[in-house]
C-alpha positions as CSV (number, residue, x, y, z in Angstrom):
1,M,126.3,69.0,41.7
2,L,123.1,67.8,43.3
3,E,124.9,65.5,45.6
4,I,127.0,68.4,46.9
5,I,124.0,70.6,47.4
6,L,122.2,67.8,49.3
7,E,125.3,67.4,51.5
8,E,125.5,71.1,52.2
9,Y,121.8,71.1,53.0
10,G,122.4,68.4,55.6
11,F,125.2,70.5,57.0
12,G,122.7,73.3,57.5
13,N,124.3,75.6,54.8
14,A,121.0,76.7,53.4
15,S,119.8,80.1,54.7
16,G,116.2,80.9,54.2
17,N,115.4,80.5,50.5
18,S,119.0,80.6,49.4
19,W,122.4,79.0,50.0
20,R,125.4,80.3,51.8
21,P,128.2,81.6,49.5
22,K,130.5,78.8,50.6
23,V,128.1,76.3,49.0
24,Y,128.6,77.9,45.5
25,T,132.3,77.9,46.1
26,R,132.4,74.2,47.1
27,V,130.3,73.2,44.0
28,C,132.8,75.2,41.8
29,L,135.8,73.4,43.4
30,E,134.2,70.0,43.1
31,L,133.3,70.5,39.4
32,L,136.8,71.7,38.7
33,K,138.2,68.5,40.3
34,K,135.8,66.2,38.4
35,S,135.5,67.8,35.0
36,K,138.6,70.1,34.9
37,Q,136.4,73.0,33.9
38,Q,136.4,76.2,35.8
39,V,132.9,77.4,36.8
40,H,132.1,80.7,38.4
41,P,129.8,80.8,41.4
42,A,127.3,82.9,39.4
43,N,127.0,80.0,37.0
44,V,126.2,77.6,39.8
45,K,123.7,80.0,41.3
46,A,122.0,80.3,37.9
47,R,121.9,76.5,37.4
48,I,120.3,76.0,40.9
49,K,117.7,78.6,40.0
50,I,116.8,76.6,36.8
51,L,116.7,73.3,38.7
52,K,114.5,74.9,41.3
53,A,112.1,76.2,38.6
54,N,112.0,72.8,36.9
55,Y,111.4,71.0,40.2
56,F,108.4,73.2,41.0
57,S,107.0,72.7,37.5
58,A,107.2,69.0,37.7
59,R,105.8,69.0,41.2
60,K,102.8,71.0,40.0
61,V,102.1,68.6,37.1
62,I,102.5,65.5,39.4
63,S,100.0,67.0,41.9
64,Q,97.3,67.3,39.3
65,T,94.3,64.9,39.6
66,G,94.6,62.1,37.0
67,F,98.3,62.3,36.7
68,G,100.0,59.1,37.8
69,W,103.5,57.8,37.9
70,D,104.2,54.3,36.7
71,P,107.8,53.3,37.8
72,D,107.6,50.1,35.7
73,A,107.0,52.0,32.4
């Protein structure tokens, strides 16, 4: 799902703080192809909202003084 969203971002299909409706449709179609499960665009939209919230939470923690990331750990 993230790969598709990143592709769509590269195509310029993000409008402001949101995505164009065809992005949700494409994600649904790709998930149907790969997993044989039908997903509604509202489900994709909800999942993106959760991913966005998690991203901002992680970004806030990482930006704190004293927090470091050790890629070898």
